[in-house]
Z-matrix of the N, CA and C atoms (Angstrom, degrees):
N
C 1 1.476
C 2 1.503 1 112.83
N 3 1.292 2 121.03 1 125.54
C 4 1.444 3 119.49 2 -172.42
C 5 1.654 4 107.49 3 -90.76
N 6 1.255 5 116.43 4 -176.08
C 7 1.409 6 123.06 5 -169.39
C 8 1.653 7 105.75 6 -68.41
N 9 1.319 8 112.21 7 -42.89
C 10 1.511 9 115.58 8 -178.19
C 11 1.554 10 110.80 9 -60.57
N 12 1.362 11 114.29 10 -45.68
C 13 1.382 12 121.50 11 177.10
C 14 1.569 13 116.02 12 -60.83
N 15 1.325 14 114.24 13 -39.19
C 16 1.407 15 117.67 14 172.22
C 17 1.534 16 118.42 15 -59.84
N 18 1.420 17 110.19 16 -36.14
C 19 1.401 18 116.50 17 -177.92
C 20 1.595 19 108.30 18 -72.91
N 21 1.328 20 113.52 19 -43.03
C 22 1.446 21 119.84 20 173.63
C 23 1.548 22 113.42 21 -53.58
N 24 1.198 23 118.37 22 -45.38
C 25 1.542 24 126.19 23 175.06
C 26 1.535 25 106.69 24 -57.10
N 27 1.233 26 117.62 25 -57.15
C 28 1.526 27 122.18 26 -179.47
C 29 1.440 28 109.82 27 -54.66
N 30 1.350 29 118.36 28 -51.07
C 31 1.386 30 123.52 29 -176.03
C 32 1.615 31 111.31 30 -63.70
N 33 1.291 32 117.33 31 -31.07
C 34 1.564 33 124.94 32 -176.52
C 35 1.539 34 106.75 33 -93.88
N 36 1.288 35 118.66 34 32.33
C 37 1.494 36 119.53 35 176.59
C 38 1.455 37 116.54 36 61.78
N 39 1.315 38 113.24 37 30.65
C 40 1.541 39 115.19 38 174.10
C 41 1.518 40 114.05 39 93.45
N 42 1.357 41 112.83 40 6.34
C 43 1.541 42 114.84 41 -178.76
C 44 1.548 43 106.64 42 -125.06
N 45 1.307 44 110.88 43 120.42
C 46 1.483 45 119.35 44 172.01
C 47 1.486 46 115.98 45 -66.60
N 48 1.381 47 109.62 46 -42.50
C 49 1.479 48 117.05 47 -178.57
C 50 1.584 49 110.90 48 -59.98
N 51 1.251 50 116.72 49 129.14
C 52 1.433 51 121.45 50 -178.55
C 53 1.477 52 115.74 51 90.26
N 54 1.402 53 115.84 52 -16.26
C 55 1.476 54 118.12 53 -172.29
C 56 1.480 55 113.15 54 -66.34
N 57 1.341 56 116.73 55 -41.38
C 58 1.391 57 118.43 56 -178.57
C 59 1.573 58 113.39 57 -62.82
N 60 1.278 59 114.85 58 -37.99
C 61 1.385 60 120.01 59 -178.76
C 62 1.639 61 111.28 60 -71.43
N 63 1.455 62 110.42 61 -34.92
C 64 1.406 63 113.50 62 168.07
C 65 1.400 64 121.72 63 -59.62
N 66 1.312 65 113.50 64 -41.68
C 67 1.480 66 122.49 65 -175.89
C 68 1.566 67 107.54 66 -70.49
N 69 1.421 68 115.87 67 -40.09
C 70 1.354 69 125.94 68 -176.98
C 71 1.649 70 105.74 69 -59.99
N 72 1.352 71 118.33 70 -37.15
C 73 1.428 72 122.59 71 -177.60
C 74 1.475 73 109.27 72 -70.58
N 75 1.329 74 115.06 73 -46.56
C 76 1.477 75 123.71 74 -179.25
C 77 1.553 76 110.35 75 -58.13
N 78 1.320 77 115.45 76 -42.03
C 79 1.460 78 118.77 77 -175.46
C 80 1.622 79 113.00 78 -92.56
N 81 1.374 80 110.55 79 -6.52
C 82 1.488 81 115.48 80 177.34
C 83 1.434 82 107.82 81 64.55
N 84 1.397 83 121.60 82 46.08
C 85 1.431 84 121.53 83 169.54
C 86 1.604 85 104.38 84 -131.69
N 87 1.245 86 115.27 85 176.45
C 88 1.427 87 123.26 86 -174.54
C 89 1.566 88 109.71 87 -79.80
N 90 1.297 89 117.26 88 145.90
C 91 1.381 90 121.17 89 176.42
C 92 1.553 91 111.20 90 -58.42
N 93 1.286 92 120.42 91 -28.59
C 94 1.463 93 122.04 92 173.26
C 95 1.372 94 112.71 93 -65.13
N 96 1.358 95 125.68 94 -30.96
C 97 1.339 96 128.76 95 177.37
C 98 1.544 97 113.25 96 -65.68
N 99 1.293 98 112.36 97 -46.74
C 100 1.546 99 123.70 98 177.27
C 101 1.541 100 106.47 99 -60.83
N 102 1.348 101 119.15 100 -40.34
C 103 1.431 102 122.92 101 -178.21
C 104 1.450 103 108.49 102 -68.25
N 105 1.340 104 123.83 103 -35.75
C 106 1.393 105 124.37 104 175.71
C 107 1.458 106 117.36 105 -65.64
N 108 1.410 107 112.36 106 -34.15
C 109 1.491 108 120.59 107 172.84
C 110 1.521 109 108.62 108 -67.53
N 111 1.308 110 118.85 109 -37.12
C 112 1.527 111 120.46 110 -174.07
C 113 1.585 112 108.60 111 -73.54
N 114 1.332 113 113.56 112 -29.93
C 115 1.506 114 115.48 113 178.20
C 116 1.524 115 113.71 114 -85.80
N 117 1.333 116 117.17 115 -5.58
C 118 1.469 117 122.30 116 -176.40
C 119 1.505 118 113.85 117 78.35
N 120 1.332 119 119.11 118 4.88
C 121 1.486 120 121.10 119 179.26
C 122 1.632 121 112.02 120 -72.63
N 123 1.328 122 112.73 121 -20.75
C 124 1.452 123 116.78 122 175.10
C 125 1.568 124 107.83 123 -142.22
N 126 1.338 125 113.00 124 162.46
C 127 1.478 126 115.71 125 178.62
C 128 1.448 127 103.16 126 -126.85
N 129 1.383 128 114.02 127 137.65
C 130 1.552 129 119.23 128 174.02
C 131 1.557 130 115.73 129 -59.43
N 132 1.352 131 113.79 130 146.92
C 133 1.437 132 121.13 131 174.60
C 134 1.479 133 113.03 132 -68.33
N 135 1.269 134 116.90 133 161.90
C 136 1.574 135 117.55 134 178.18
C 137 1.542 136 113.20 135 -55.24
N 138 1.301 137 119.00 136 -31.57
C 139 1.467 138 122.94 137 -177.28
C 140 1.528 139 105.42 138 -66.53
N 141 1.458 140 119.73 139 -48.11
C 142 1.363 141 119.95 140 176.26
C 143 1.488 142 115.90 141 -62.04
N 144 1.338 143 117.23 142 -37.09
C 145 1.509 144 126.00 143 177.86
C 146 1.554 145 103.57 144 -56.67
N 147 1.315 146 120.96 145 -46.84
C 148 1.443 147 121.83 146 -171.46
C 149 1.546 148 108.08 147 -69.19
N 150 1.423 149 117.63 148 -38.08
C 151 1.304 150 121.05 149 -179.83
C 152 1.567 151 113.82 150 -66.75
N 153 1.308 152 114.83 151 -43.02
C 154 1.496 153 120.15 152 174.36
C 155 1.456 154 115.49 153 -63.24
N 156 1.327 155 119.96 154 -32.65
C 157 1.391 156 128.51 155 175.49
C 158 1.593 157 109.56 156 -58.18
N 159 1.290 158 117.07 157 -45.73
C 160 1.452 159 121.06 158 176.53
C 161 1.493 160 109.89 159 -68.12
N 162 1.338 161 117.94 160 -44.06
C 163 1.456 162 120.29 161 -173.03
C 164 1.546 163 108.34 162 -68.12
N 165 1.380 164 119.00 163 -34.99
C 166 1.406 165 124.78 164 -175.08
C 167 1.556 166 114.11 165 -90.98
N 168 1.340 167 114.05 166 -8.15
C 169 1.415 168 121.87 167 -172.83
C 170 1.533 169 112.81 168 54.48
N 171 1.328 170 113.60 169 52.08
C 172 1.461 171 127.09 170 178.79
C 173 1.541 172 109.28 171 -124.97
N 174 1.314 173 114.78 172 163.27
C 175 1.528 174 119.33 173 167.37
C 176 1.603 175 105.90 174 -81.67
N 177 1.242 176 114.33 175 159.89
C 178 1.416 177 122.09 176 -178.42
C 179 1.591 178 114.40 177 -61.70
N 180 1.381 179 116.03 178 -37.75
C 181 1.423 180 119.03 179 174.03
C 182 1.492 181 112.53 180 -59.55
N 183 1.400 182 122.67 181 -41.87
C 184 1.331 183 127.97 182 175.45
C 185 1.550 184 113.33 183 -53.91
N 186 1.325 185 112.05 184 -44.94
C 187 1.501 186 122.20 185 -174.04
C 188 1.590 187 106.83 186 -67.96
N 189 1.407 188 113.62 187 -45.52
C 190 1.425 189 114.14 188 174.79
C 191 1.511 190 118.09 189 -55.42
N 192 1.339 191 112.73 190 -36.13
C 193 1.509 192 121.72 191 178.64
C 194 1.581 193 111.18 192 -65.60
N 195 1.438 194 116.93 193 -19.05
C 196 1.447 195 118.15 194 179.66
C 197 1.536 196 107.51 195 -70.08
N 198 1.297 197 117.93 196 -23.35
C 199 1.497 198 119.79 197 -174.18
C 200 1.483 199 115.86 198 -111.82
N 201 1.406 200 118.62 199 13.16
C 202 1.442 201 124.62 200 177.98
C 203 1.559 202 110.45 201 -122.84
N 204 1.199 203 118.25 202 148.62
C 205 1.393 204 122.73 203 176.33
C 206 1.561 205 107.24 204 -85.98
N 207 1.408 206 113.90 205 126.43
C 208 1.518 207 120.09 206 -176.57
C 209 1.519 208 107.43 207 -104.99
N 210 1.346 209 116.64 208 111.87
C 211 1.455 210 116.84 209 177.20
C 212 1.552 211 116.39 210 -70.60
N 213 1.307 212 114.99 211 155.74
C 214 1.403 213 120.27 212 173.72
C 215 1.608 214 109.63 213 -84.30
N 216 1.276 215 120.53 214 143.78
C 217 1.337 216 120.96 215 -174.66
C 218 1.595 217 115.11 216 -118.49
N 219 1.199 218 117.59 217 157.36
C 220 1.501 219 122.77 218 170.46
C 221 1.438 220 112.53 219 -120.64
N 222 1.320 221 124.07 220 131.38
C 223 1.384 222 123.89 221 178.68
C 224 1.545 223 114.25 222 -94.37
N 225 1.249 224 114.55 223 145.60
C 226 1.586 225 118.26 224 166.14
C 227 1.448 226 112.31 225 -107.77
N 228 1.256 227 116.35 226 121.39
C 229 1.446 228 120.97 227 -176.21
C 230 1.494 229 106.83 228 -84.52
N 231 1.294 230 116.48 229 118.35
C 232 1.488 231 118.78 230 -175.22
C 233 1.511 232 112.41 231 -89.50
N 234 1.270 233 119.34 232 -12.65
C 235 1.534 234 123.48 233 174.22
C 236 1.537 235 111.75 234 -88.06
N 237 1.361 236 115.63 235 -15.16
C 238 1.450 237 116.94 236 168.36
C 239 1.432 238 107.76 237 -150.84
N 240 1.456 239 110.46 238 93.56
C 241 1.501 240 119.71 239 -170.96
C 242 1.526 241 112.54 240 -62.35
N 243 1.338 242 119.14 241 -11.17
C 244 1.510 243 120.81 242 -178.47
C 245 1.535 244 111.48 243 -83.77
N 246 1.376 245 114.77 244 -16.84
C 247 1.391 246 120.89 245 177.24
C 248 1.486 247 113.67 246 -94.88
N 249 1.290 248 117.73 247 119.92
C 250 1.614 249 124.41 248 167.54
C 251 1.418 250 111.74 249 -143.54
N 252 1.223 251 121.26 250 122.37
C 253 1.446 252 129.03 251 -176.57
C 254 1.489 253 110.06 252 -146.49
N 255 1.260 254 118.10 253 167.39
C 256 1.489 255 122.91 254 -174.57
C 257 1.503 256 107.63 255 -87.74
N 258 1.292 257 117.21 256 164.41
C 259 1.571 258 120.76 257 172.56
C 260 1.495 259 108.47 258 -68.69
N 261 1.301 260 119.81 259 -28.02
C 262 1.409 261 121.72 260 175.47
C 263 1.514 262 105.73 261 -63.25
N 264 1.238 263 122.08 262 -49.49
C 265 1.486 264 126.50 263 -179.83
C 266 1.443 265 112.13 264 -55.84
N 267 1.309 266 115.08 265 -36.04
C 268 1.528 267 121.85 266 -173.81
C 269 1.504 268 110.26 267 -86.40
N 270 1.232 269 121.38 268 -9.83
C 271 1.477 270 128.43 269 -178.45
C 272 1.516 271 108.62 270 -95.11
N 273 1.329 272 115.50 271 159.81
C 274 1.495 273 123.23 272 174.58
C 275 1.507 274 105.73 273 -54.34
N 276 1.292 275 118.18 274 152.44
C 277 1.582 276 122.39 275 -173.67
C 278 1.562 277 108.34 276 -65.46
N 279 1.297 278 116.07 277 -26.87
C 280 1.543 279 115.66 278 -178.28
C 281 1.585 280 111.11 279 -78.89
N 282 1.255 281 117.82 280 -2.19
C 283 1.430 282 118.26 281 -172.00
C 284 1.576 283 112.27 282 -104.49
N 285 1.333 284 119.79 283 119.21
C 286 1.388 285 125.30 284 176.89
C 287 1.544 286 104.46 285 -87.59
N 288 1.348 287 113.75 286 89.88
C 289 1.500 288 117.37 287 -164.05
C 290 1.451 289 110.54 288 -89.67
N 291 1.371 290 114.89 289 128.21
C 292 1.465 291 123.48 290 174.93
C 293 1.507 292 108.84 291 -127.12
N 294 1.340 293 120.39 292 -177.56
C 295 1.401 294 122.77 293 -171.92
C 296 1.613 295 106.68 294 -87.97
N 297 1.384 296 117.04 295 59.20
C 298 1.356 297 122.45 296 -175.23
C 299 1.473 298 103.99 297 -154.35
N 300 1.378 299 121.27 298 155.46
C 301 1.442 300 125.42 299 179.50
C 302 1.639 301 104.29 300 -69.34
N 303 1.365 302 115.91 301 137.12
C 304 1.386 303 125.18 302 -178.86
C 305 1.496 304 111.85 303 -131.11
N 306 1.306 305 118.77 304 125.60
C 307 1.503 306 121.67 305 -173.99
C 308 1.608 307 109.43 306 -63.83
N 309 1.273 308 111.19 307 137.19
C 310 1.466 309 118.94 308 178.31
C 311 1.480 310 113.56 309 -121.04
N 312 1.344 311 118.82 310 144.42
C 313 1.425 312 121.58 311 177.62
C 314 1.599 313 110.38 312 -79.10
N 315 1.384 314 114.61 313 -35.06
C 316 1.427 315 115.54 314 -177.85
C 317 1.397 316 103.93 315 -110.28
N 318 1.370 317 114.89 316 96.29
C 319 1.465 318 123.75 317 -172.33
C 320 1.555 319 113.17 318 -75.73
N 321 1.346 320 112.97 319 -19.70
C 322 1.461 321 113.84 320 -175.32
C 323 1.516 322 109.98 321 -71.77
N 324 1.396 323 120.36 322 -15.76
C 325 1.395 324 125.62 323 178.90
C 326 1.558 325 115.20 324 -94.28
N 327 1.438 326 112.67 325 6.21
C 328 1.475 327 120.14 326 -179.60
C 329 1.527 328 108.37 327 -126.17
N 330 1.297 329 113.32 328 139.13
C 331 1.476 330 122.43 329 172.28
C 332 1.455 331 110.75 330 -115.15
N 333 1.274 332 116.36 331 141.22
C 334 1.397 333 125.83 332 179.91
C 335 1.571 334 115.28 333 -102.66
N 336 1.374 335 115.59 334 111.08
C 337 1.426 336 114.60 335 -167.29
C 338 1.584 337 107.33 336 -118.18
N 339 1.306 338 119.11 337 147.45
C 340 1.499 339 121.88 338 176.60
C 341 1.437 340 109.84 339 -81.09
N 342 1.341 341 116.44 340 150.80
C 343 1.433 342 123.78 341 171.65
C 344 1.518 343 110.40 342 -110.63
N 345 1.290 344 115.07 343 113.57
C 346 1.527 345 122.79 344 -179.93
C 347 1.492 346 112.13 345 -95.65
N 348 1.354 347 110.62 346 151.74
C 349 1.547 348 118.68 347 168.19
C 350 1.489 349 111.05 348 -110.89
N 351 1.341 350 113.91 349 -10.31
C 352 1.429 351 121.46 350 172.88
C 353 1.502 352 108.79 351 -152.71
N 354 1.374 353 117.09 352 148.26
C 355 1.378 354 119.24 353 178.22
C 356 1.482 355 118.17 354 -65.91
N 357 1.374 356 129.57 355 124.84
C 358 1.456 357 124.26 356 -179.29
C 359 1.601 358 104.33 357 -63.73
N 360 1.308 359 115.69 358 144.34
C 361 1.507 360 118.96 359 -177.80
C 362 1.543 361 113.91 360 -63.51
N 363 1.332 362 115.78 361 -27.49
C 364 1.441 363 116.55 362 -175.12
C 365 1.530 364 109.76 363 -120.02
N 366 1.301 365 117.48 364 33.84
C 367 1.469 366 123.19 365 176.32
C 368 1.443 367 114.75 366 -48.03
N 369 1.324 368 130.76 367 132.35
C 370 1.435 369 121.35 368 14.32
C 371 1.460 370 119.44 369 -79.03
N 372 1.404 371 120.49 370 3.49
C 373 1.470 372 121.76 371 173.20
C 374 1.444 373 104.29 372 -82.72
N 375 1.411 374 113.03 373 138.36
C 376 1.517 375 118.31 374 178.99
C 377 1.510 376 108.13 375 -154.71
N 378 1.287 377 117.76 376 156.08
C 379 1.462 378 125.10 377 -178.79
C 380 1.522 379 108.43 378 -94.55
N 381 1.379 380 112.39 379 162.75
C 382 1.541 381 115.49 380 -179.51
C 383 1.575 382 106.96 381 -67.47
N 384 1.216 383 117.39 382 -30.19
C 385 1.553 384 120.07 383 -179.77
C 386 1.487 385 107.08 384 -68.92
N 387 1.324 386 123.26 385 -17.79
C 388 1.432 387 116.37 386 178.78
C 389 1.531 388 112.53 387 -79.53
N 390 1.176 389 119.20 388 -12.48
C 391 1.558 390 125.93 389 -173.04
C 392 1.479 391 110.58 390 -92.45
N 393 1.347 392 112.78 391 125.76
C 394 1.509 393 121.52 392 178.67
C 395 1.423 394 107.56 393 -80.87
N 396 1.359 395 121.72 394 -41.19
C 397 1.492 396 131.38 395 171.27
C 398 1.454 397 116.45 396 -170.34
N 399 1.189 398 120.56 397 -175.76
C 400 1.506 399 127.12 398 -177.97
C 401 1.448 400 108.35 399 -115.55
N 402 1.359 401 122.50 400 144.65
C 403 1.494 402 126.75 401 163.67
C 404 1.467 403 111.10 402 -123.12
N 405 1.305 404 112.50 403 133.97
C 406 1.490 405 115.80 404 168.69
C 407 1.444 406 107.37 405 -97.81
N 408 1.336 407 117.14 406 130.19
C 409 1.433 408 119.69 407 -169.37
C 410 1.653 409 110.39 408 -142.10
N 411 1.360 410 113.50 409 135.52
C 412 1.457 411 113.52 410 177.25
C 413 1.445 412 114.63 411 -45.75
N 414 1.327 413 115.58 412 132.01
C 415 1.509 414 121.13 413 178.91
C 416 1.429 415 118.02 414 -47.82
N 417 1.281 416 112.86 415 -47.40
C 418 1.577 417 119.01 416 177.48
C 419 1.524 418 115.74 417 -58.96
N 420 1.403 419 111.27 418 -33.94
C 421 1.458 420 114.03 419 179.73
C 422 1.545 421 114.27 420 -83.25
N 423 1.261 422 114.55 421 -19.21
C 424 1.486 423 118.47 422 172.77
C 425 1.456 424 123.85 423 -90.13
N 426 1.478 425 110.66 424 8.30
C 427 1.464 426 121.77 425 -179.29
C 428 1.548 427 111.41 426 -47.78
N 429 1.335 428 118.34 427 129.61
C 430 1.530 429 126.73 428 174.77
C 431 1.536 430 106.60 429 70.03
N 432 1.285 431 120.41 430 22.45
C 433 1.464 432 118.37 431 170.28
C 434 1.508 433 113.83 432 -108.44
N 435 1.295 434 118.74 433 133.59
C 436 1.426 435 125.25 434 179.04
C 437 1.494 436 109.14 435 -93.00
N 438 1.394 437 114.39 436 -45.48
C 439 1.486 438 116.81 437 -179.07
C 440 1.557 439 109.58 438 -159.19
N 441 1.306 440 114.05 439 170.31
C 442 1.520 441 115.88 440 -178.50
C 443 1.479 442 109.45 441 -110.77
N 444 1.370 443 120.19 442 150.84
C 445 1.326 444 122.61 443 -172.22
C 446 1.533 445 109.55 444 -133.67
N 447 1.357 446 120.25 445 128.17
C 448 1.407 447 127.69 446 -176.87
C 449 1.525 448 106.21 447 -88.85
N 450 1.313 449 117.01 448 102.69
C 451 1.490 450 123.23 449 -179.51
C 452 1.545 451 109.98 450 -125.13
N 453 1.340 452 115.74 451 96.12
C 454 1.534 453 118.61 452 -178.39
C 455 1.552 454 110.04 453 -56.31
N 456 1.282 455 114.98 454 147.06
C 457 1.431 456 121.65 455 167.49
C 458 1.513 457 113.46 456 -119.17
N 459 1.274 458 119.01 457 174.48
C 460 1.410 459 117.63 458 -177.70
C 461 1.544 460 115.35 459 -62.41
N 462 1.323 461 114.90 460 -24.69
C 463 1.472 462 119.35 461 -178.88
C 464 1.499 463 111.37 462 -105.50
N 465 1.272 464 122.68 463 -11.77
C 466 1.448 465 123.06 464 -178.83
C 467 1.496 466 112.36 465 -144.49
N 468 1.268 467 120.08 466 111.27
C 469 1.493 468 125.70 467 -176.50
C 470 1.458 469 113.10 468 -74.93
N 471 1.409 470 114.11 469 -11.99
C 472 1.445 471 121.19 470 -176.19
C 473 1.586 472 114.09 471 -119.98
N 474 1.349 473 114.87 472 26.88
C 475 1.512 474 121.46 473 174.64
C 476 1.406 475 110.07 474 -60.39
N 477 1.460 476 118.13 475 129.28
C 478 1.333 477 123.72 476 171.55
C 479 1.536 478 113.59 477 -116.95
N 480 1.355 479 115.50 478 136.93
C 481 1.391 480 126.43 479 179.73
C 482 1.481 481 112.32 480 -104.08
N 483 1.369 482 114.18 481 134.31
C 484 1.416 483 120.59 482 177.76
C 485 1.639 484 106.57 483 -96.33
N 486 1.288 485 114.66 484 110.71
C 487 1.527 486 122.40 485 -164.42
C 488 1.555 487 110.78 486 -110.65
N 489 1.383 488 113.53 487 128.09
C 490 1.506 489 118.24 488 171.76
C 491 1.660 490 100.08 489 -106.98
N 492 1.296 491 113.44 490 120.82
C 493 1.493 492 120.56 491 -179.96
C 494 1.536 493 112.02 492 -52.30
N 495 1.350 494 114.63 493 131.43
C 496 1.479 495 118.53 494 174.19
C 497 1.503 496 99.73 495 -151.99
N 498 1.413 497 118.63 496 140.32
C 499 1.369 498 125.24 497 176.41
C 500 1.525 499 115.57 498 -106.19
N 501 1.303 500 114.49 499 3.15
C 502 1.464 501 118.36 500 174.93
C 503 1.579 502 107.75 501 -134.84
N 504 1.321 503 115.08 502 155.83
C 505 1.418 504 123.38 503 -175.41
C 506 1.492 505 107.17 504 -76.71
N 507 1.402 506 113.61 505 138.02
C 508 1.478 507 119.00 506 175.78
C 509 1.495 508 104.54 507 -123.23
N 510 1.383 509 118.03 508 138.78
C 511 1.427 510 121.80 509 -170.40
C 512 1.594 511 111.74 510 -79.67
N 513 1.280 512 113.80 511 146.43
C 514 1.443 513 120.80 512 174.42
C 515 1.480 514 111.15 513 72.71
N 516 1.298 515 116.19 514 38.69
C 517 1.535 516 119.54 515 178.01
C 518 1.493 517 105.36 516 -135.82
N 519 1.380 518 116.84 517 163.34
C 520 1.379 519 125.44 518 165.72
C 521 1.525 520 103.83 519 -90.68
N 522 1.334 521 114.44 520 131.38
C 523 1.593 522 118.27 521 -178.07
C 524 1.520 523 107.45 522 -136.90
N 525 1.367 524 111.58 523 157.38
C 526 1.419 525 120.80 524 178.25
C 527 1.525 526 105.30 525 -104.38
N 528 1.318 527 117.06 526 126.72
C 529 1.397 528 125.34 527 -176.44
C 530 1.604 529 108.64 528 -130.64
N 531 1.419 530 114.69 529 169.59
C 532 1.388 531 125.30 530 -179.75
C 533 1.611 532 110.19 531 -124.77
N 534 1.255 533 112.62 532 118.19
C 535 1.484 534 117.55 533 175.96
C 536 1.554 535 111.98 534 -112.78
N 537 1.324 536 114.93 535 99.40
C 538 1.445 537 119.52 536 -162.70
C 539 1.422 538 117.64 537 64.55
N 540 1.309 539 117.66 538 -115.31
C 541 1.470 540 120.48 539 177.10
C 542 1.514 541 113.23 540 -98.56
N 543 1.444 542 113.87 541 -4.36
C 544 1.443 543 121.53 542 -172.63
C 545 1.589 544 112.66 543 -99.88
N 546 1.292 545 117.54 544 135.68
C 547 1.444 546 124.15 545 178.09
C 548 1.567 547 107.16 546 -94.22
N 549 1.336 548 115.08 547 136.43
C 550 1.435 549 116.90 548 178.22
C 551 1.534 550 114.16 549 -142.74
N 552 1.339 551 118.42 550 151.54
C 553 1.367 552 121.43 551 -179.68
C 554 1.605 553 105.80 552 -95.19
N 555 1.255 554 117.47 553 134.82
C 556 1.545 555 121.23 554 179.85
C 557 1.465 556 106.92 555 -139.28
N 558 1.404 557 109.84 556 160.52
C 559 1.406 558 121.40 557 167.91
C 560 1.444 559 114.99 558 -109.16
N 561 1.358 560 119.69 559 132.00
C 562 1.479 561 118.71 560 -173.46
C 563 1.519 562 102.68 561 -95.77
N 564 1.381 563 112.52 562 139.00
C 565 1.459 564 118.25 563 176.20
C 566 1.567 565 106.22 564 -155.86
N 567 1.283 566 111.77 565 171.32
C 568 1.572 567 124.32 566 -173.82
C 569 1.543 568 105.83 567 -97.99
N 570 1.233 569 119.39 568 137.59
C 571 1.469 570 120.77 569 173.97
C 572 1.609 571 104.00 570 -147.43
N 573 1.244 572 116.04 571 112.35
C 574 1.455 573 122.88 572 179.11
C 575 1.489 574 115.53 573 57.05
N 576 1.435 575 108.05 574 38.59
C 577 1.435 576 121.56 575 175.68
C 578 1.594 577 113.51 576 81.00
N 579 1.309 578 115.43 577 6.86
C 580 1.483 579 121.33 578 -173.30
C 581 1.632 580 104.86 579 -116.82
N 582 1.351 581 110.18 580 143.01
C 583 1.439 582 114.04 581 175.39
C 584 1.561 583 108.98 582 -80.33
N 585 1.378 584 115.60 583 121.50
C 586 1.488 585 116.02 584 172.24
C 587 1.533 586 109.77 585 -123.91
N 588 1.281 587 111.85 586 170.28
C 589 1.465 588 122.73 587 -175.52
C 590 1.487 589 109.99 588 -116.59
N 591 1.281 590 120.74 589 125.51
C 592 1.482 591 122.65 590 -179.36
C 593 1.600 592 104.88 591 -109.33
N 594 1.396 593 111.36 592 119.55
C 595 1.431 594 120.86 593 -179.39
C 596 1.543 595 106.87 594 -77.34
N 597 1.379 596 114.25 595 168.94
C 598 1.456 597 120.24 596 -178.52
C 599 1.548 598 109.73 597 -62.67
N 600 1.325 599 117.08 598 -24.32
C 601 1.506 600 120.64 599 176.93
C 602 1.489 601 108.27 600 -78.36
N 603 1.247 602 124.34 601 -14.22
C 604 1.480 603 119.81 602 -179.70
C 605 1.548 604 111.19 603 105.90
N 606 1.343 605 115.58 604 -1.75
C 607 1.443 606 119.82 605 -175.80
C 608 1.439 607 112.18 606 -79.95
N 609 1.321 608 116.68 607 133.36
C 610 1.581 609 121.70 608 -179.48
C 611 1.531 610 108.86 609 -93.38
N 612 1.263 611 116.82 610 126.21
C 613 1.490 612 123.97 611 177.87
C 614 1.419 613 115.54 612 -124.38
N 615 1.306 614 123.02 613 141.96
C 616 1.438 615 121.68 614 170.78
C 617 1.499 616 117.91 615 -67.18
N 618 1.390 617 113.06 616 140.96
C 619 1.457 618 115.96 617 -169.22
C 620 1.524 619 112.06 618 -62.30
N 621 1.318 620 115.69 619 -14.99
C 622 1.470 621 119.11 620 -176.53
C 623 1.663 622 111.09 621 -74.59
N 624 1.328 623 111.43 622 -16.96
C 625 1.516 624 118.08 623 -177.02
C 626 1.538 625 111.70 624 -80.65
N 627 1.286 626 114.40 625 -18.23
C 628 1.584 627 113.55 626 -175.34
C 629 1.560 628 108.45 627 -129.86
N 630 1.249 629 113.39 628 148.63
C 631 1.480 630 121.56 629 -177.49
C 632 1.594 631 108.63 630 -92.41
N 633 1.324 632 121.86 631 120.16
C 634 1.445 633 118.29 632 178.06
C 635 1.561 634 115.36 633 -69.41
N 636 1.270 635 112.81 634 141.23
C 637 1.488 636 116.90 635 178.47
C 638 1.540 637 112.43 636 -114.76
N 639 1.355 638 114.85 637 -44.15
C 640 1.423 639 121.98 638 -179.71
C 641 1.434 640 122.79 639 -176.71
N 642 1.271 641 125.23 640 167.94
C 643 1.441 642 127.75 641 174.32
C 644 1.502 643 105.26 642 -82.24
N 645 1.319 644 115.16 643 137.03
C 646 1.489 645 124.39 644 170.66
C 647 1.489 646 108.68 645 -87.78
N 648 1.271 647 113.42 646 107.20
C 649 1.548 648 117.83 647 179.97
C 650 1.592 649 105.79 648 -78.01
N 651 1.304 650 120.36 649 -47.26
C 652 1.436 651 124.28 650 177.41
C 653 1.586 652 112.11 651 -135.43
N 654 1.256 653 113.56 652 164.88
C 655 1.513 654 115.25 653 163.75
C 656 1.498 655 103.23 654 -130.25
N 657 1.274 656 115.59 655 147.42
C 658 1.468 657 122.63 656 -179.00
C 659 1.512 658 107.65 657 -115.54
N 660 1.396 659 118.45 658 118.47
C 661 1.409 660 118.75 659 -170.41
C 662 1.588 661 107.50 660 -122.15
N 663 1.319 662 116.28 661 153.84
C 664 1.338 663 117.81 662 179.44
C 665 1.495 664 116.63 663 -73.44
N 666 1.302 665 116.44 664 131.39
C 667 1.541 666 120.40 665 -179.31
C 668 1.511 667 115.61 666 -77.35
N 669 1.356 668 113.64 667 -20.53
C 670 1.497 669 118.94 668 -172.84
C 671 1.557 670 108.26 669 -73.85
């Protein structure tokens, strides 16, 4: 049973049988259309996503997640390179943790952090439109993190960086920077007494060419 079918079962008072036909009637579509959504052969349009969000009492983002595969991720801790563990390991034992918000009974142990694709001009003030998504993360795992940043790499289009805000370069750290309109991950190092920035491709750049945004405490990459 996939995530969409589980939601249908919950919505239909615990019965999966008849749920597709019931939803089809509510949305005024054929049962065959709902069946195609359930098998992943088609995805509902934004209009149907909005309607289902109201029917299921969910936000639209959560409904979209019912129709997309969410990979499990492993973080690499940049401040302690000997430590590498999964989000599942970092979370409470009862939590089957994936890269998506998950309800928690003990909310004091969870922090909710925004995922950005660009830095808001007046951060820490930001608009709803600045946010790509939200993550709920175990508080201990999000230590020293101000926000999350979606920065695709060559091998992972969904790589997430855990960022601690910094407006100046600090040596011997991985840091997020902005070069023109492009965001890049660099490692700060000293060469001939000068602070230089090493890109992921191995290119060395002077620190004056890039605007510092923050320290990268962890990066979360796709295991698949």
